[in-house]
Biotite code that builds the C-alpha atoms (Angstrom):
import biotite.structure as struc

atoms = struc.array([
    struc.Atom([18.785, 7.242, 4.260], chain_id="A", res_id=1, res_name="UNK", atom_name="CA", element="C"),
    struc.Atom([20.525, 4.286, 2.716], chain_id="A", res_id=2, res_name="UNK", atom_name="CA", element="C"),
    struc.Atom([22.930, 2.116, 4.689], chain_id="A", res_id=3, res_name="UNK", atom_name="CA", element="C"),
    struc.Atom([25.722, 3.524, 2.486], chain_id="A", res_id=4, res_name="UNK", atom_name="CA", element="C"),
    struc.Atom([25.168, 7.005, 3.928], chain_id="A", res_id=5, res_name="UNK", atom_name="CA", element="C"),
    struc.Atom([25.849, 5.929, 7.517], chain_id="A", res_id=6, res_name="UNK", atom_name="CA", element="C"),
    struc.Atom([29.182, 6.916, 9.029], chain_id="A", res_id=7, res_name="UNK", atom_name="CA", element="C"),
    struc.Atom([31.637, 4.013, 9.266], chain_id="A", res_id=8, res_name="UNK", atom_name="CA", element="C"),
    struc.Atom([31.106, 2.071, 12.467], chain_id="A", res_id=9, res_name="UNK", atom_name="CA", element="C"),
    struc.Atom([27.590, 3.419, 12.903], chain_id="A", res_id=10, res_name="UNK", atom_name="CA", element="C"),
    struc.Atom([25.143, 0.660, 13.734], chain_id="A", res_id=11, res_name="UNK", atom_name="CA", element="C"),
    struc.Atom([21.378, 0.959, 13.827], chain_id="A", res_id=12, res_name="UNK", atom_name="CA", element="C"),
    struc.Atom([19.171, -1.401, 15.788], chain_id="A", res_id=13, res_name="UNK", atom_name="CA", element="C"),
    struc.Atom([17.234, -4.120, 14.022], chain_id="A", res_id=14, res_name="UNK", atom_name="CA", element="C"),
    struc.Atom([14.036, -2.276, 14.962], chain_id="A", res_id=15, res_name="UNK", atom_name="CA", element="C"),
    struc.Atom([15.248, 0.920, 13.278], chain_id="A", res_id=16, res_name="UNK", atom_name="CA", element="C"),
    struc.Atom([16.190, -0.908, 10.101], chain_id="A", res_id=17, res_name="UNK", atom_name="CA", element="C"),
    struc.Atom([12.934, -2.872, 10.131], chain_id="A", res_id=18, res_name="UNK", atom_name="CA", element="C"),
    struc.Atom([11.025, 0.409, 10.378], chain_id="A", res_id=19, res_name="UNK", atom_name="CA", element="C"),
    struc.Atom([12.888, 1.707, 7.330], chain_id="A", res_id=20, res_name="UNK", atom_name="CA", element="C"),
    struc.Atom([12.078, -1.491, 5.410], chain_id="A", res_id=21, res_name="UNK", atom_name="CA", element="C"),
    struc.Atom([8.394, -1.083, 6.272], chain_id="A", res_id=22, res_name="UNK", atom_name="CA", element="C"),
    struc.Atom([8.481, 2.573, 5.205], chain_id="A", res_id=23, res_name="UNK", atom_name="CA", element="C"),
    struc.Atom([10.051, 1.591, 1.876], chain_id="A", res_id=24, res_name="UNK", atom_name="CA", element="C"),
    struc.Atom([7.272, -0.926, 1.180], chain_id="A", res_id=25, res_name="UNK", atom_name="CA", element="C"),
    struc.Atom([4.588, 1.592, 2.162], chain_id="A", res_id=26, res_name="UNK", atom_name="CA", element="C"),
    struc.Atom([6.159, 4.338, 0.053], chain_id="A", res_id=27, res_name="UNK", atom_name="CA", element="C"),
    struc.Atom([6.310, 2.118, -3.024], chain_id="A", res_id=28, res_name="UNK", atom_name="CA", element="C"),
    struc.Atom([2.934, 0.481, -2.606], chain_id="A", res_id=29, res_name="UNK", atom_name="CA", element="C"),
    struc.Atom([4.583, -2.936, -2.564], chain_id="A", res_id=30, res_name="UNK", atom_name="CA", element="C"),
    struc.Atom([6.150, -2.683, -6.020], chain_id="A", res_id=31, res_name="UNK", atom_name="CA", element="C"),
    struc.Atom([9.886, -1.996, -6.067], chain_id="A", res_id=32, res_name="UNK", atom_name="CA", element="C"),
    struc.Atom([11.848, -0.466, -8.930], chain_id="A", res_id=33, res_name="UNK", atom_name="CA", element="C"),
    struc.Atom([15.352, -1.779, -9.595], chain_id="A", res_id=34, res_name="UNK", atom_name="CA", element="C"),
    struc.Atom([16.835, 1.017, -7.460], chain_id="A", res_id=35, res_name="UNK", atom_name="CA", element="C"),
    struc.Atom([14.353, 0.414, -4.635], chain_id="A", res_id=36, res_name="UNK", atom_name="CA", element="C"),
    struc.Atom([15.044, -3.323, -4.828], chain_id="A", res_id=37, res_name="UNK", atom_name="CA", element="C"),
    struc.Atom([18.757, -2.616, -4.370], chain_id="A", res_id=38, res_name="UNK", atom_name="CA", element="C"),
    struc.Atom([17.953, -0.385, -1.371], chain_id="A", res_id=39, res_name="UNK", atom_name="CA", element="C"),
    struc.Atom([15.724, -3.125, 0.061], chain_id="A", res_id=40, res_name="UNK", atom_name="CA", element="C"),
    struc.Atom([18.452, -5.736, -0.317], chain_id="A", res_id=41, res_name="UNK", atom_name="CA", element="C"),
    struc.Atom([20.958, -3.506, 1.492], chain_id="A", res_id=42, res_name="UNK", atom_name="CA", element="C"),
    struc.Atom([18.467, -2.911, 4.279], chain_id="A", res_id=43, res_name="UNK", atom_name="CA", element="C"),
    struc.Atom([17.815, -6.642, 4.686], chain_id="A", res_id=44, res_name="UNK", atom_name="CA", element="C"),
    struc.Atom([21.546, -7.323, 4.965], chain_id="A", res_id=45, res_name="UNK", atom_name="CA", element="C"),
    struc.Atom([21.870, -4.510, 7.524], chain_id="A", res_id=46, res_name="UNK", atom_name="CA", element="C"),
    struc.Atom([18.845, -5.849, 9.440], chain_id="A", res_id=47, res_name="UNK", atom_name="CA", element="C"),
    struc.Atom([20.316, -9.367, 9.546], chain_id="A", res_id=48, res_name="UNK", atom_name="CA", element="C"),
    struc.Atom([23.627, -8.013, 10.859], chain_id="A", res_id=49, res_name="UNK", atom_name="CA", element="C"),
    struc.Atom([21.798, -6.002, 13.520], chain_id="A", res_id=50, res_name="UNK", atom_name="CA", element="C"),
    struc.Atom([19.830, -9.082, 14.597], chain_id="A", res_id=51, res_name="UNK", atom_name="CA", element="C"),
    struc.Atom([23.040, -11.108, 14.882], chain_id="A", res_id=52, res_name="UNK", atom_name="CA", element="C"),
    struc.Atom([24.628, -8.323, 16.934], chain_id="A", res_id=53, res_name="UNK", atom_name="CA", element="C"),
    struc.Atom([21.646, -8.165, 19.267], chain_id="A", res_id=54, res_name="UNK", atom_name="CA", element="C"),
    struc.Atom([21.694, -11.942, 19.775], chain_id="A", res_id=55, res_name="UNK", atom_name="CA", element="C"),
    struc.Atom([25.417, -11.889, 20.579], chain_id="A", res_id=56, res_name="UNK", atom_name="CA", element="C"),
    struc.Atom([24.912, -9.028, 23.059], chain_id="A", res_id=57, res_name="UNK", atom_name="CA", element="C"),
    struc.Atom([22.101, -10.935, 24.760], chain_id="A", res_id=58, res_name="UNK", atom_name="CA", element="C"),
    struc.Atom([24.231, -14.044, 25.179], chain_id="A", res_id=59, res_name="UNK", atom_name="CA", element="C"),
])
């Protein structure tokens, strides 16, 4: 599932997104196509946002 397919306002935890990033790397054997690279970049942005949200909640 790409971040684009999430309903608006839906937020996954950093751990969930990290798991998807790991699965992507495992699935591709560590070599990303252009499409997979775009998916990876979206996931990293989503992961960073989730981390920021978790830090703010903890504060």
